[in-house]
N, C-alpha and C positions, 0 to 999 in steps of 0.2 A: 242682795242677802241671797232671793228666793233662786235666780238664777246660777250661784255658785252652788247649792242647796242640790238644787237638780243635776247639774255636773256630778256628787258623787255617785249616783247610780250607773252612770256609765262607766265610772272608773270600775267598781265592783264587777261589773259585767267584761270588761276589759281583763281582769285580773283572774277570773273565773276561767273565762276563752281558753287564754296563754294555759294556765297551771291544767286545763281540760287537753289542749294540744299535746301539752310536756306528757303527759300520763299516757294520752295514747304512743306517743315516740318511746319512753319505755317498753311502753309492754310490745310494742314493735320490736325493740332491739332484743327484747331477751328472747322474743318467740326466734329473730332470726338469730340469735345466736346460738340457742339451743338447737335450733333446725342448722344449722352449721355444724356444731359438734354432731350430730347425728349424726350429719352426711358426711363428716372427717373421721368419726369413726367405720361407718360400712365400709368409702374409701380404702381406709387403711385395713383394714379387715380383709376387702376381695384384693387390695394387693398384698396379705400374706399367701393368702387362697394360689395364689397366680404363683408365687415365690416359690411354694409347695410341688405344685403341678411341674415348676419349671425343672425345681430339683427331681424331683419323679424321673423328668428324661434324663437327664443326669442320669439316673442310677438303672433307667432300662441300658443305654449305654452301655454302661460299664459290666452291667448283667451279660451281655451281648462279646463282650472283649472277653469277657471269661470263659462263655461257653455258646460259639454261635452255633445255634441248633441248623442243622442240614436234616431233620429227620422227625417225625411224629415224635417219638420220644422225648429225645432230644427237648422238641418245643413243650411238650409238657410241664417238663420240669425245670423251664424255666419261668421263674417269677421275682419282683422285687417283692419282698416278706414287709407288708405294712407296720407292723410292731418293729422288726428292726428297725426301717427308715424312721417311724417315729420316735424312734427312740434317740435321733440323733437332733429333735428341736426341742428347746423348751416348753413345756405342758404350759407356764402362764402366758409365752407369748403366743403358743399356737395351740390354744386349747382344743380340747377332741370335738369333731364336727358334730351340729346336732342331727344329720342323717348320713348315711354311707361312710365308707371307709376313710381316712386323711390323705393316705393314698391309692389310686388304682392304678399300675399300671398296664396297659396291654401289646403285644407283640402282633404282628401282621405281616405277611408276605407281598410282596409288590407285582403287579399285573403287568410290568413291564415284558414284552418277547424279553429273551437270554439274547439275541443278536441286537438288543436296541437298548442306548439310555437310559434307566430309569426317567428321566424328564419327559419322554413322547408319551408316555402314559402314566402317570405318577397316583395309582389307582390302588387299592386293597385290596386284596383277597382276602372276603373273612374266614373262608374256609380252611386257613391254614396260619399256626402260628409259629410258624418254622422257614427258613429259605426254603421252599418247593422247588424253585426255578434254576436254584444256585448260581444266582448272579450278583453276588455280596450283595442283597441292599435288600433291608428291611424297613418296616415303619412304624413309630413307637408310637402309642396314646398313650398321655399321663392325665389322669384326675386329680387333683388337689383340692380339700377339703379343711377350713377348720372355722368354729363359729356356726357364722351362720352363710359362709359364705363360699363356693367354690371356683375354679376356675378347671378350663382343660386345654390342653395343645397338644400339637404333632406333628410330628415329622419324619422326614426318612433318613435313613442312614444307612453310610455303606462301612465295609469293611475293608482294612487297609493292612496289608499282607506282606510278609516277610519270604522271600523263597531261600531254602534252608542250602540247596545247589551240591549236597552231600555225592560226591561221583560214584556212581552205581557200579558195579563188576572191579571192585578191590576187597579184598580179604584184609590186606595188613601194609600200613605205608611207613617205611622209617627212613628220616635224613639220615641216621648213624649207623652202625655197624649192625648187619644181620647173622646170628646165628640160630640155628635149627638145627636141634639132635632128633630124632626118631626115636624113641628109646622102649615105645610098647609094639603093638598090633594095627594102629590103626596112623596113619601118617598126619602129623602134630598141626598141618593148613589144610582144612577141608571145606567140603559144601554142605550146606542145608538143604536138600527139595525144597522149591525147584529149580533152584540154580545149577546151572549146565556148567559155567566157567567162571572163574576170578582170577584176579592176579594180585602178585605180591608185588612192592615196589620201596628197594633198598639203595639209599645212595650212598652208602657208607662200603666196608668191606662186605661179602659174604661167607658163610661158613657153611656148608650144607653136608651133613652126615645123617648115619643113621637107615633106617630101612624104610624105606617108601615117607618121606618124609615130607613130600607134599602129594596131596591127593590127585590122582587124573583130573584135568578140565583146572586144575590149579597149579598154577606157574607164576613161576619168576619172572618178571617183566624186563627186559633189557634197556626198556625206553627211559635213557637217561636225562631226558628233557622235561617229562612230565615232574612239577612239583607239588609241593605240598598245599601250596595256595589254587591249583588246579583241581587237588581232590578232596578236600576238604579248607574251603578261601577264609583266609581271614576277617572278613567282613563277619560270615556264619561264626568265626569264633567270637568274635566281640560280641553280637546279638545277642549270642546265647549266656557268654557270664553279664551280659547287661539284666537280661532278665531272668538269670539266677536271683542276681542281687537285688531285684525290684522284690522279686518275691520270697527274699528272706531264705533263699539257697546257694550263699557262697558262705562257706565256713573256713575259718582256719585251719582245722587239722580233722582225720575222720572223726578223733576221739568229738568233736562239735555237735559232727550230725546226728539230731535225734532218728531213734528206729524208724519212728514213722515217715520222716521226711523222705527216706528214700521210695516210700509207695506214694507219695500226694504228688497233686501236680501243682505244677510242671516239671514233668520228669526231668529236673535238670541238677547237677548236684555240682559245686567246685568247690575243689580244694585247694586252699593257695600254698601250704608247704606242708613238710611231711613225710609226704608218701602217702600208699593208699595200702593194707594186706587186704586182698581178697577175699580171703575166706571169713573175716569178718563185716563184712559185709551182709544185713540180714534179708533174708529171704523175704518178698512180696506176693501179693494178692493169696496169699495164702497158700501158696504153692511151692516147689522145690527150685526155685530160682528167683534173682533178681531181675525184676520185670518181666514182661512175655513179649511173644511174638506181634502180638496186637495192639501194644502197648508198651513200645521201646523205653528207654532213658538214653541218656548220653552224662558222662562220665568224665568231669575235668581235672586230671592235676596241674597244678602251675607248676609247683617248684616241689619235685621229688618224685622217684620212682613207683610202680604198682607191681607188685608182687603176688604170685599167690600158687603158694608151694605146699605140697599135699594132699588138704582136705579140700575135696573138690566143690569146686563152685560154680553155677553156670549164672551170665548173664546177659543178657538181651540187650543190642544198644549199640555203640559207640562207644569206646574206651579212647581217650585223646590224654596222650600224658606229654610234657615238656619235658619232660629228662626220659629216661631210661623203663623201658617195660620186662618184665622179669616173670614169665610164666611156664611151672614146671609142674608135673603131677596129673593132677584131674581138672584143671582149670579149662574152664572152657567158655571162649568171649563170640558170641551167636550175632553177627553183624560185623564189626569192621572195626580194627585197633589202628591208632594212629600213636606214631613215639616222635616226636622231633629227637630225640636222645635215641640210645640204642635200642634192640630186641634181642631177648634171650627167649627160646621155645623152645619144649624139649618135654616128653613125656606121650601119653598117649593122643592128647587133641589140646590143642590152644585157642587152636582160632578157625571158628567154621564162617564163613561169608554167607549173609544169610540175607536174599534179596528183598525182601517182604518188610523185614526190619528196616532197611535203607529207605524201602518206598512208605513205610508209615512217618519215615520223622522226616522225610521231605515233604511231606505235605507243607503248604503254604502254614506260616507261623501269623496270628494275627497280632499285629502290632498297634491297632488303634481302631477306635470304630469311630468313627464322624459324622456330622450332620450333611447331606445336601445341600447347596446352595441352593435356598429359594425353596424350600420345600419348609418351612415352620410355616406353620399358624395356628391363632388362636380359635377356639371351636367353642359352637355354647355347649353350657355342659348338659343339654338335654339331647345333642347331637347322638 
């Protein structure tokens, strides 16, 4: 019996040891679980900050697509507005940062020489926030922050452009009948300085009457091999219609076009059907004309005529009419007219070829802004 009693103490000690070990293990598990939760929360917040920075990079690309900066003034206006940007995120999922802005997007010129690819010297020139060397490449640096975490990324981007290829030196092209009646003291088709010459192309019958229907230097070109695609490429027409549709500037009728859309960019108006009465187009830029020589536009009418009778209407740009063109009285198109149907011009002036308008419209159009491969990298938030 004495031997059994002496073993009771050993059992108690064993039980106490086991309980103590379990307690230590439980405490360790609680501490580990809490630590894992903290780490998981921090990792999740860090991932969110990284996502904000990446989204800022995308927003920077969109800003460059809308207005690629070619000078200091344009560069100063280039920005991604933090308030507008933050409104796209749930405040509960992406709380305001403990310090700094939700997003901060900066733009820099690249240092590559004009005749070298950017990969030859992918550095930044911090003195410029526009494309000073005019090589179509810029850096974007985006810093995103939410809660207690922040992330920063950078990438070199390049603009992808489309060349309009509108032929210079053409005042009017028509695939149908051309009728010109000069009834005033000025030729119906003429030139805007500094242009010295321009051609009128008509693939159908031509009737020219009146006193001085064509201004000296402007001639009816007998070349019958020149096609509409040579003067105004089909790819250009398709691009313009697509760009107008994407910008919400494709309308069923002229009555559907809000007055302000004539002056907003891009200056492309496509009207599906019903024709256009030019005198009902509102003037733009606070002036007495539709568009300007420095900032011309393009009007495309897919199913219907364009007429301008009586009241003077001055338009700077290209007027492309799938059907017929009727300009009488005091209408003035400064730039170029294209009519797949017939063209009837009369009055004191109908078309003035304007070389500056065509040159401005022929500037490469930005199709997109894309990342240059192998230039993306994550930065330290302190860089």
